C-alpha positions as a Markdown table, in Angstrom:
| # | Residue | x | y | z |
|---|---|---|---|---|
| 1 | Met | 2.6 | -51.1 | -10.3 |
| 2 | Asp | 3.9 | -48.4 | -12.6 |
| 3 | Thr | 3.7 | -44.7 | -11.8 |
| 4 | Arg | 1.1 | -43.9 | -14.5 |
| 5 | Thr | -1.3 | -46.6 | -13.1 |
| 6 | Leu | -0.8 | -45.3 | -9.6 |
| 7 | Ile | -1.7 | -41.7 | -10.6 |
| 8 | Tyr | -4.7 | -42.8 | -12.6 |
| 9 | Asn | -6.1 | -45.0 | -9.8 |
| 10 | Ser | -5.6 | -42.2 | -7.2 |
| 11 | Trp | -7.4 | -39.7 | -9.4 |
| 12 | Leu | -10.2 | -42.2 | -10.2 |
| 13 | Val | -10.9 | -42.7 | -6.5 |
| 14 | Leu | -11.2 | -39.0 | -5.8 |
| 15 | Arg | -13.5 | -38.5 | -8.8 |
| 16 | Leu | -15.9 | -41.2 | -7.3 |
| 17 | His | -16.3 | -39.1 | -4.1 |
| 18 | Pro | -16.3 | -35.4 | -5.2 |
| 19 | Leu | -18.2 | -34.1 | -2.2 |
| 20 | Arg | -16.1 | -35.9 | 0.3 |
| 21 | Thr | -12.9 | -34.7 | -1.5 |
| 22 | Phe | -14.1 | -31.1 | -1.6 |
| 23 | Leu | -15.0 | -31.2 | 2.1 |
| 24 | Ala | -11.4 | -32.4 | 2.8 |
| 25 | Met | -10.1 | -29.5 | 0.8 |
| 26 | Leu | -12.0 | -26.8 | 2.6 |
| 27 | Gly | -9.5 | -26.2 | 5.4 |
| 28 | Ile | -6.7 | -25.9 | 2.8 |
| 29 | Ile | -8.8 | -23.6 | 0.7 |
| 30 | Phe | -9.6 | -21.2 | 3.6 |
| 31 | Gly | -6.0 | -21.3 | 4.9 |
| 32 | Ile | -4.4 | -20.5 | 1.5 |
| 33 | Gly | -7.1 | -17.9 | 0.8 |
| 34 | Ala | -6.3 | -16.2 | 4.1 |
| 35 | Val | -2.6 | -16.1 | 3.3 |
| 36 | Ile | -3.0 | -14.9 | -0.2 |
| 37 | Ser | -5.4 | -12.1 | 0.7 |
| 38 | Met | -3.3 | -11.1 | 3.7 |
| 39 | Val | -0.2 | -10.8 | 1.6 |
| 40 | Ala | -2.0 | -8.9 | -1.2 |
| 41 | Val | -3.5 | -6.4 | 1.2 |
| 42 | Ser | -0.3 | -6.0 | 3.2 |
| 43 | Ser | 1.8 | -5.5 | 0.0 |
| 44 | Gly | -0.8 | -3.0 | -1.3 |
| 45 | Ala | -0.6 | -1.1 | 2.0 |
| 46 | Asn | 3.2 | -1.1 | 1.8 |
| 47 | Phe | 3.1 | 0.2 | -1.7 |
| 48 | Gln | 0.6 | 3.0 | -0.7 |
| 49 | Ile | 2.9 | 4.0 | 2.2 |
| 50 | Gln | 5.9 | 4.1 | -0.1 |
| 51 | Lys | 4.0 | 6.2 | -2.6 |
| 52 | Lys | 3.1 | 8.7 | 0.1 |
| 53 | Leu | 6.6 | 8.8 | 1.4 |
| 54 | Glu | 7.9 | 9.5 | -2.1 |
| 55 | Glu | 5.4 | 12.4 | -2.3 |
| 56 | Met | 6.3 | 13.6 | 1.1 |
| 57 | Gly | 10.0 | 13.0 | 0.8 |
| 58 | Ser | 11.9 | 10.8 | 3.2 |
| 59 | Asn | 13.9 | 13.5 | 5.0 |
| 60 | Tyr | 11.2 | 16.1 | 5.5 |
| 61 | Val | 9.0 | 17.4 | 8.3 |
| 62 | Thr | 5.8 | 18.9 | 6.9 |
| 63 | Leu | 3.4 | 21.4 | 8.5 |
| 64 | Asp | -0.1 | 21.5 | 6.9 |
| 65 | Ala | -2.3 | 24.3 | 7.9 |
| 66 | Ile | -5.8 | 23.3 | 9.1 |
| 67 | Lys | -8.9 | 24.5 | 7.2 |
| 68 | Ala | -10.1 | 27.4 | 9.4 |
| 69 | Asn | -13.8 | 28.4 | 9.2 |
| 70 | Glu | -15.1 | 31.9 | 10.1 |
| 71 | Glu | -15.9 | 30.8 | 13.7 |
| 72 | Phe | -12.4 | 29.5 | 14.3 |
| 73 | Ile | -10.8 | 32.7 | 12.9 |
| 74 | Arg | -13.1 | 34.9 | 15.0 |
| 75 | Lys | -12.3 | 32.9 | 18.1 |
| 76 | Asn | -8.6 | 32.7 | 17.7 |
| 77 | Ile | -7.4 | 35.7 | 15.6 |
| 78 | Ser | -6.5 | 37.6 | 18.7 |
| 79 | Lys | -4.3 | 34.8 | 19.9 |
| 80 | Thr | -2.5 | 33.7 | 16.7 |
| 81 | Pro | -2.1 | 34.8 | 13.0 |
| 82 | Gly | -2.1 | 31.1 | 12.0 |
| 83 | Leu | 0.6 | 29.5 | 9.9 |
| 84 | Ser | 2.5 | 32.4 | 8.4 |
| 85 | Ile | 5.9 | 33.7 | 7.1 |
| 86 | Arg | 6.7 | 34.5 | 10.7 |
| 87 | Asp | 6.8 | 30.8 | 11.4 |
| 88 | Val | 9.2 | 30.3 | 8.6 |
| 89 | His | 11.6 | 33.0 | 9.9 |
| 90 | Arg | 11.3 | 31.7 | 13.4 |
| 91 | Leu | 12.0 | 28.1 | 12.4 |
| 92 | Lys | 15.0 | 29.2 | 10.3 |
| 93 | Gln | 16.5 | 31.0 | 13.3 |
| 94 | Thr | 15.8 | 28.1 | 15.6 |
| 95 | Phe | 17.5 | 25.4 | 13.5 |
| 96 | Gln | 20.0 | 27.3 | 11.3 |
| 97 | Asp | 22.9 | 26.5 | 13.6 |
| 98 | Gln | 22.2 | 22.7 | 13.6 |
| 99 | Asn | 24.2 | 20.6 | 11.2 |
| 100 | Ser | 21.2 | 18.4 | 10.5 |
| 101 | Phe | 19.1 | 21.2 | 9.2 |
| 102 | Val | 19.2 | 21.6 | 5.4 |
| 103 | Gly | 16.6 | 24.1 | 4.4 |
| 104 | Ile | 12.9 | 25.1 | 4.3 |
| 105 | Ala | 10.2 | 25.7 | 1.7 |
| 106 | Tyr | 6.6 | 26.9 | 1.9 |
| 107 | Ser | 3.6 | 27.6 | -0.2 |
| 108 | Lys | 0.1 | 29.2 | -0.4 |
| 109 | Thr | -2.8 | 28.3 | -2.6 |
| 110 | Phe | -4.9 | 31.2 | -3.8 |
| 111 | Val | -8.0 | 31.7 | -5.9 |
| 112 | Pro | -7.8 | 34.6 | -8.5 |
| 113 | Tyr | -11.0 | 36.5 | -9.4 |
| 114 | Ser | -10.0 | 36.2 | -13.1 |
| 115 | Ser | -7.4 | 34.4 | -15.2 |
| 116 | Thr | -6.6 | 33.2 | -18.7 |
| 117 | Leu | -7.0 | 29.6 | -17.6 |
| 118 | Glu | -10.6 | 30.1 | -16.5 |
| 119 | Gln | -11.4 | 31.7 | -19.8 |
| 120 | Leu | -10.0 | 28.7 | -21.6 |
| 121 | Gly | -12.2 | 26.4 | -19.4 |
| 122 | Phe | -9.3 | 24.9 | -17.4 |
| 123 | Ser | -10.0 | 24.1 | -13.8 |
| 124 | Ala | -6.5 | 24.7 | -12.4 |
| 125 | Lys | -4.9 | 25.1 | -9.0 |
| 126 | Tyr | -2.9 | 28.4 | -8.3 |
| 127 | Met | 0.0 | 28.1 | -5.9 |
| 128 | Ala | 2.5 | 30.7 | -4.6 |
| 129 | Val | 5.7 | 28.9 | -3.8 |
| 130 | Ser | 9.1 | 29.7 | -2.3 |
| 131 | Lys | 12.6 | 28.8 | -3.3 |
| 132 | Lys | 13.4 | 25.1 | -3.1 |
| 133 | Tyr | 9.7 | 24.2 | -3.3 |
| 134 | Phe | 10.0 | 22.0 | -6.3 |
| 135 | Glu | 13.0 | 20.2 | -4.8 |
| 136 | Tyr | 11.5 | 19.6 | -1.4 |
| 137 | Phe | 8.1 | 18.5 | -2.8 |
| 138 | Ser | 9.6 | 16.0 | -5.3 |
| 139 | Leu | 8.6 | 17.9 | -8.4 |
| 140 | Ile | 10.8 | 17.1 | -11.5 |
| 141 | Gln | 11.6 | 19.7 | -14.1 |
| 142 | Ser | 10.3 | 18.4 | -17.4 |
| 143 | Gln | 10.5 | 21.5 | -19.7 |
| 144 | Gly | 12.1 | 24.9 | -19.7 |
| 145 | Arg | 13.6 | 26.2 | -16.4 |
| 146 | Ser | 12.6 | 26.5 | -12.8 |
| 147 | Phe | 12.5 | 29.6 | -10.7 |
| 148 | Arg | 15.8 | 31.4 | -9.9 |
| 149 | Asn | 16.7 | 33.6 | -7.0 |
| 150 | Arg | 16.3 | 36.7 | -9.2 |
| 151 | Asp | 12.7 | 35.8 | -9.9 |
| 152 | Phe | 12.0 | 36.1 | -6.1 |
| 153 | Glu | 14.2 | 39.1 | -5.5 |
| 154 | Lys | 12.8 | 41.2 | -8.4 |
| 155 | Asn | 9.2 | 39.9 | -8.1 |
| 156 | Leu | 9.3 | 38.9 | -11.7 |
| 157 | Asn | 6.2 | 37.9 | -13.6 |
| 158 | Val | 7.0 | 34.3 | -14.4 |
| 159 | Ala | 5.2 | 31.0 | -13.9 |
| 160 | Val | 5.9 | 27.3 | -14.0 |
| 161 | Val | 3.1 | 24.9 | -14.7 |
| 162 | Ser | 2.4 | 21.2 | -14.3 |
| 163 | Ser | 3.2 | 19.1 | -17.4 |
| 164 | Ser | -0.5 | 18.3 | -18.0 |
| 165 | Leu | -1.4 | 22.0 | -17.9 |
| 166 | Lys | 1.6 | 22.8 | -20.2 |
| 167 | Lys | 0.2 | 20.4 | -22.8 |
| 168 | Lys | -3.2 | 22.1 | -22.7 |
| 169 | Leu | -1.6 | 25.6 | -23.0 |
| 170 | Asp | 0.5 | 24.4 | -26.0 |
| 171 | Lys | -2.7 | 23.2 | -27.8 |
| 172 | Ala | -4.2 | 26.6 | -27.2 |
| 173 | Asn | -1.0 | 28.3 | -28.4 |
| 174 | Lys | -0.6 | 30.1 | -25.1 |
| 175 | Thr | 2.8 | 31.0 | -23.7 |
| 176 | Gln | 1.5 | 33.5 | -21.1 |
| 177 | Ile | -1.0 | 33.4 | -18.3 |
| 178 | Arg | -3.0 | 36.4 | -17.2 |
| 179 | Val | -3.9 | 36.4 | -13.5 |
| 180 | His | -6.0 | 39.4 | -12.4 |
| 181 | Asn | -4.5 | 42.1 | -14.7 |
| 182 | Val | -0.9 | 40.7 | -14.5 |
| 183 | Ile | 0.7 | 38.8 | -17.4 |
| 184 | Phe | 3.0 | 35.9 | -16.5 |
| 185 | Asp | 5.4 | 34.2 | -18.9 |
| 186 | Val | 5.3 | 30.5 | -18.7 |
| 187 | Ile | 9.0 | 29.6 | -18.3 |
| 188 | Gly | 8.8 | 25.8 | -17.6 |
| 189 | Ala | 6.9 | 22.7 | -16.6 |
| 190 | Val | 7.2 | 20.2 | -13.8 |
| 191 | Thr | 5.9 | 16.8 | -13.1 |
| 192 | Thr | 5.5 | 14.5 | -10.1 |
| 193 | Lys | 7.3 | 11.1 | -9.6 |
| 194 | Thr | 3.8 | 9.5 | -9.6 |
| 195 | Gly | 2.7 | 11.2 | -12.8 |
| 196 | Asn | -0.1 | 13.3 | -11.3 |
| 197 | Lys | -2.4 | 14.7 | -14.0 |
| 198 | Glu | -3.5 | 17.7 | -11.8 |
| 199 | Leu | -3.5 | 21.1 | -13.5 |
| 200 | Val | -1.4 | 23.4 | -11.4 |
| 201 | Ala | 0.2 | 26.9 | -12.0 |
| 202 | Tyr | 3.1 | 27.9 | -9.8 |
| 203 | Phe | 4.2 | 31.5 | -9.1 |
| 204 | Pro | 7.0 | 33.1 | -7.0 |
| 205 | Ile | 5.5 | 33.7 | -3.6 |
| 206 | Ser | 7.0 | 37.2 | -3.4 |
| 207 | Thr | 5.4 | 38.2 | -6.7 |
| 208 | Val | 2.0 | 36.9 | -5.6 |
| 209 | Phe | 2.1 | 38.8 | -2.3 |
| 210 | Ser | 3.3 | 42.0 | -3.9 |
| 211 | Lys | 1.2 | 42.0 | -7.1 |
| 212 | Leu | -1.8 | 39.6 | -6.8 |
| 213 | Thr | -2.9 | 39.0 | -3.3 |
| 214 | Pro | -1.7 | 40.7 | -0.1 |
| 215 | Asn | -0.2 | 38.7 | 2.7 |
| 216 | Glu | -3.3 | 37.6 | 4.5 |
| 217 | Ala | -3.8 | 38.5 | 8.1 |
| 218 | Phe | -4.7 | 34.9 | 9.0 |
| 219 | Met | -3.2 | 31.6 | 7.6 |
| 220 | Ser | -1.0 | 33.3 | 5.0 |
| 221 | Leu | 0.6 | 30.0 | 4.3 |
| 222 | Asp | -0.8 | 26.5 | 3.6 |
| 223 | Lys | 2.2 | 24.4 | 4.0 |
| 224 | Ile | 5.8 | 24.5 | 5.3 |
| 225 | Arg | 8.4 | 21.8 | 4.8 |
| 226 | Leu | 11.7 | 21.4 | 6.6 |
| 227 | Asn | 14.5 | 19.4 | 5.0 |
| 228 | Val | 16.8 | 17.5 | 7.4 |
| 229 | Asn | 19.9 | 15.4 | 6.5 |
| 230 | Lys | 18.6 | 12.0 | 7.8 |
| 231 | Leu | 15.3 | 10.1 | 8.1 |
| 232 | Glu | 16.0 | 9.3 | 11.8 |
| 233 | Asn | 16.2 | 13.0 | 12.6 |
| 234 | Thr | 12.7 | 13.8 | 11.4 |
| 235 | Leu | 11.0 | 12.8 | 14.6 |
| 236 | Thr | 13.4 | 14.9 | 16.7 |
| 237 | Tyr | 12.5 | 17.9 | 14.5 |
| 238 | Lys | 8.8 | 17.1 | 14.6 |
| 239 | Tyr | 8.7 | 17.2 | 18.4 |
| 240 | Ala | 10.8 | 20.4 | 18.6 |
| 241 | Ile | 8.5 | 22.1 | 16.0 |
| 242 | Glu | 5.4 | 20.9 | 17.9 |
| 243 | Lys | 6.6 | 22.6 | 21.1 |
| 244 | Asp | 7.6 | 25.8 | 19.2 |
| 245 | Ile | 4.2 | 26.0 | 17.4 |
| 246 | Asp | 2.3 | 25.3 | 20.6 |
| 247 | Arg | 4.2 | 28.0 | 22.6 |
| 248 | Tyr | 4.2 | 30.7 | 19.9 |
| 249 | His | 0.5 | 30.2 | 18.9 |
| 250 | Lys | -0.7 | 29.9 | 22.6 |
| 251 | Gly | -1.9 | 26.4 | 22.4 |
| 252 | Val | -4.2 | 26.9 | 19.4 |
| 253 | Ser | -4.0 | 24.0 | 16.9 |
| 254 | Ile | -3.2 | 25.7 | 13.6 |
| 255 | Cys | -1.5 | 22.9 | 11.7 |
| 256 | Lys | -0.9 | 19.2 | 11.4 |
| 257 | Ile | 2.8 | 18.2 | 11.7 |
| 258 | Ser | 3.9 | 14.9 | 10.1 |
| 259 | Ala | 7.2 | 13.1 | 9.7 |
| 260 | Pro | 7.8 | 10.0 | 7.5 |
| 261 | Leu | 9.5 | 8.0 | 10.3 |
| 262 | Glu | 6.4 | 8.4 | 12.5 |
| 263 | Leu | 4.2 | 7.3 | 9.6 |
| 264 | Leu | 6.3 | 4.2 | 9.1 |
| 265 | Lys | 6.2 | 3.3 | 12.8 |
| 266 | Gln | 2.5 | 3.6 | 13.0 |
| 267 | Lys | 2.1 | 1.6 | 9.8 |
| 268 | Asn | 4.4 | -1.2 | 11.0 |
| 269 | Glu | 2.6 | -1.4 | 14.4 |
| 270 | Thr | -0.8 | -1.7 | 12.7 |
| 271 | Gln | 0.6 | -4.1 | 10.1 |
| 272 | Asp | 2.2 | -6.4 | 12.7 |
| 273 | Ile | -1.2 | -6.8 | 14.5 |
| 274 | Phe | -2.9 | -7.5 | 11.1 |
| 275 | Asn | -0.3 | -10.0 | 10.1 |
| 276 | Ile | -0.5 | -11.9 | 13.5 |
| 277 | Val | -4.3 | -12.2 | 13.2 |
| 278 | Met | -4.3 | -13.3 | 9.6 |
| 279 | Leu | -1.5 | -15.8 | 10.0 |
| 280 | Ser | -3.2 | -17.2 | 13.1 |
| 281 | Ile | -6.4 | -17.7 | 11.0 |
| 282 | Ala | -4.3 | -19.2 | 8.2 |
| 283 | Phe | -2.5 | -21.6 | 10.5 |
| 284 | Ile | -5.7 | -22.8 | 12.2 |
| 285 | Ser | -7.4 | -23.3 | 8.8 |
| 286 | Leu | -4.4 | -25.3 | 7.5 |
| 287 | Leu | -4.4 | -27.4 | 10.7 |
| 288 | Val | -8.1 | -28.1 | 10.3 |
| 289 | Gly | -7.5 | -28.8 | 6.6 |
| 290 | Gly | -4.8 | -31.3 | 7.5 |
| 291 | Ile | -7.0 | -33.0 | 10.1 |
| 292 | Gly | -9.8 | -33.1 | 7.5 |
| 293 | Ile | -7.5 | -34.8 | 5.0 |
| 294 | Met | -6.4 | -37.4 | 7.6 |
| 295 | Asn | -10.1 | -38.2 | 8.5 |
| 296 | Ile | -11.1 | -38.6 | 4.9 |
| 297 | Met | -8.1 | -40.8 | 4.1 |
| 298 | Leu | -8.8 | -43.0 | 7.2 |
| 299 | Ala | -12.4 | -43.4 | 6.1 |
| 300 | Asn | -11.2 | -44.3 | 2.6 |
| 301 | Ile | -8.9 | -47.0 | 4.1 |
| 302 | Leu | -11.8 | -48.6 | 6.1 |
| 303 | Glu | -14.0 | -48.7 | 3.1 |
| 304 | Arg | -11.3 | -50.1 | 0.8 |
| 305 | Ile | -9.9 | -52.8 | 3.0 |
| 306 | Pro | -11.2 | -55.5 | 0.6 |
| 307 | Glu | -9.5 | -53.7 | -2.3 |
| 308 | Ile | -6.2 | -53.4 | -0.4 |
| 309 | Gly | -6.4 | -57.1 | 0.5 |
| 310 | Leu | -7.0 | -58.2 | -3.1 |
| 311 | Arg | -4.1 | -56.0 | -4.4 |
| 312 | Arg | -1.8 | -57.4 | -1.7 |
| 313 | Ala | -2.9 | -60.9 | -2.6 |
| 314 | Val | -2.1 | -60.5 | -6.3 |
| 315 | Gly | 1.4 | -59.2 | -5.6 |
| 316 | Ala | 1.1 | -55.5 | -4.7 |
| 317 | Lys | 3.8 | -54.4 | -2.3 |
| 318 | Ser | 3.5 | -52.2 | 0.8 |
| 319 | Lys | 5.2 | -49.3 | -0.9 |
| 320 | Asp | 2.6 | -49.5 | -3.8 |
| 321 | Ile | -0.2 | -49.1 | -1.3 |
| 322 | Leu | 1.7 | -46.3 | 0.5 |
| 323 | Tyr | 2.4 | -44.4 | -2.7 |
| 324 | Gln | -1.2 | -44.7 | -3.9 |
| 325 | Phe | -2.7 | -43.2 | -0.7 |
| 326 | Leu | 0.1 | -40.5 | -0.6 |
| 327 | Leu | -0.8 | -39.6 | -4.2 |
| 328 | Glu | -4.5 | -39.3 | -3.3 |
| 329 | Thr | -3.4 | -37.0 | -0.5 |
| 330 | Leu | -1.2 | -35.0 | -2.9 |
| 331 | Phe | -4.1 | -34.6 | -5.3 |
| 332 | Ile | -6.3 | -33.2 | -2.5 |
| 333 | Ser | -3.6 | -30.8 | -1.4 |
| 334 | Val | -2.8 | -29.5 | -4.8 |
| 335 | Cys | -6.4 | -29.0 | -5.8 |
| 336 | Gly | -7.1 | -27.4 | -2.5 |
| 337 | Gly | -4.1 | -25.1 | -3.0 |
| 338 | Val | -5.2 | -24.0 | -6.4 |
| 339 | Leu | -8.8 | -23.4 | -5.3 |
| 340 | Gly | -7.3 | -21.5 | -2.3 |
| 341 | Leu | -5.4 | -19.2 | -4.7 |
| 342 | Ala | -8.6 | -18.4 | -6.5 |
| 343 | Phe | -10.4 | -17.9 | -3.1 |
| 344 | Gly | -7.6 | -15.6 | -1.9 |
| 345 | Trp | -7.8 | -13.5 | -5.0 |
| 346 | Phe | -11.5 | -13.2 | -4.7 |
| 347 | Leu | -11.3 | -12.3 | -1.0 |
| 348 | Ala | -8.6 | -9.7 | -1.6 |
| 349 | Gln | -10.7 | -8.1 | -4.3 |
| 350 | Met | -13.7 | -7.9 | -1.9 |
| 351 | Ile | -11.6 | -6.4 | 0.8 |
| 352 | Ser | -10.3 | -3.8 | -1.6 |
| 353 | Ser | -13.7 | -2.9 | -3.0 |
| 354 | Phe | -15.3 | -2.5 | 0.5 |
| 355 | Ser | -12.4 | -0.8 | 2.2 |
| 356 | Gly | -10.8 | 1.1 | -0.7 |
| 357 | Met | -7.4 | -0.4 | 0.3 |
| 358 | Pro | -5.0 | -1.1 | -2.7 |
| 359 | Ile | -3.9 | -4.7 | -3.2 |
| 360 | Arg | -0.7 | -6.2 | -4.8 |
| 361 | Phe | -0.4 | -9.9 | -5.4 |
| 362 | Ser | 2.9 | -11.7 | -4.9 |
| 363 | Val | 4.0 | -14.6 | -7.1 |
| 364 | Met | 6.3 | -15.8 | -4.3 |
| 365 | Ser | 3.4 | -15.9 | -1.8 |
| 366 | Cys | 1.4 | -18.1 | -4.2 |
| 367 | Phe | 4.2 | -20.6 | -4.6 |
| 368 | Val | 4.9 | -20.7 | -0.8 |
| 369 | Ser | 1.3 | -21.1 | 0.1 |
| 370 | Val | 0.6 | -23.9 | -2.3 |
| 371 | Gly | 3.9 | -25.6 | -1.3 |
| 372 | Thr | 2.8 | -25.3 | 2.4 |
| 373 | Ser | -0.6 | -26.8 | 1.5 |
| 374 | Ile | 1.1 | -29.8 | -0.2 |
| 375 | Leu | 3.5 | -30.2 | 2.8 |
| 376 | Val | 0.6 | -30.1 | 5.3 |
| 377 | Gly | -1.4 | -32.6 | 3.2 |
| 378 | Leu | 1.5 | -35.0 | 3.0 |
| 379 | Ile | 2.3 | -34.8 | 6.7 |
| 380 | Phe | -1.3 | -35.5 | 7.7 |
| 381 | Gly | -1.6 | -38.1 | 5.0 |
| 382 | Met | 1.3 | -40.1 | 6.2 |
| 383 | Val | -0.6 | -41.7 | 9.1 |
| 384 | Pro | -3.5 | -43.0 | 6.9 |
| 385 | Ala | -1.0 | -44.2 | 4.2 |
| 386 | Phe | 1.0 | -46.2 | 6.7 |
| 387 | Gln | -2.2 | -47.5 | 8.2 |
| 388 | Ala | -3.1 | -48.9 | 4.8 |
| 389 | Thr | 0.2 | -50.7 | 4.5 |
| 390 | Lys | -0.6 | -52.6 | 7.7 |
| 391 | Val | -3.7 | -54.3 | 6.3 |
| 392 | Arg | -3.0 | -58.0 | 6.1 |
| 393 | Pro | -4.2 | -59.8 | 3.0 |
| 394 | Val | -5.7 | -62.7 | 4.9 |
| 395 | Glu | -7.9 | -60.4 | 7.1 |
| 396 | Ala | -8.9 | -58.3 | 4.1 |
| 397 | Leu | -9.9 | -61.4 | 2.1 |
| 398 | Lys | -12.1 | -62.6 | 5.0 |
| 399 | Val | -14.0 | -59.3 | 4.8 |
| 400 | Val | -14.5 | -59.9 | 1.1 |
| 401 | Gln | -16.0 | -63.4 | 1.8 |
């Protein structure tokens, strides 16, 4: 029997029993769906972590001040001034003799009572920043120049804005920003690696504290970031900073300290558990799918003993019978794999919509999962196919009579 006839006969048999064929595919569909959705969610989580690490920087330890309400300030102001310039000076003195320490940057967000941006209808963020802030917080110079040492030493009235804010200022023909009653020249623009569209105006922190807002008595800084030479050193610095902050601020929790390496370890631990659970589900589903294919094919053989006998009697060889049943198994596996891809895509979209987790589909995972479904189908289809070749023509013809 030629290949074309074998393929046609195999497909015709499956078309005659669509419900039975679909039930045989269910295990494959669920198994492939679990794999595809797992990989999509896992890849999305990895991408999100990498994005956060890019924003944080790989060799940085960051201190983020907590949002202190009036009750917290009233309760703790006698114990601690909160995150402040004094912490910067103390951390510099602590680590300056260590070869792994590179530098430090810090910032403070403030709200002016009046500005040119508000008058233009722009809802912008105002930040007082230190030297090296743009470098340590992964901001890229896109126009003009950045701050220089002289800008901080002389408390000069200069500002750098985000690229999106610069475009709006250009449209309004503005090259200066008035904050309170102080005029600042816009000397440049910066952008993030991720292309953040946020409207931000940056000012030298020395100028802000001397001309715009006084150095506040509590939480005079929002953020401090230390730069170290290697990623693996970030955890050592984090633990040392935690001890220093706890001792100096008398046990009051004034900030959250984070290191990229710790974030990676936590993510990997969570991801490993997730992967084990999902792969177990996928394995069980594929196993059930393979058993389902075997059962359906064995039932097909029992029903089609007369057909097998007649074909053997008119000259069909054992290999022709074997190939036909293996082709039927192959059709079930391939169709189940394709439907599993669609189910996996739908499942991943549902997980993303309900949990808010990002997803990223992998072409390689699609090929591997479909290939696995075909392999499982062929392995479990071997037994029924060989069973069919053992049917004797004489016994089959007796059944026909």
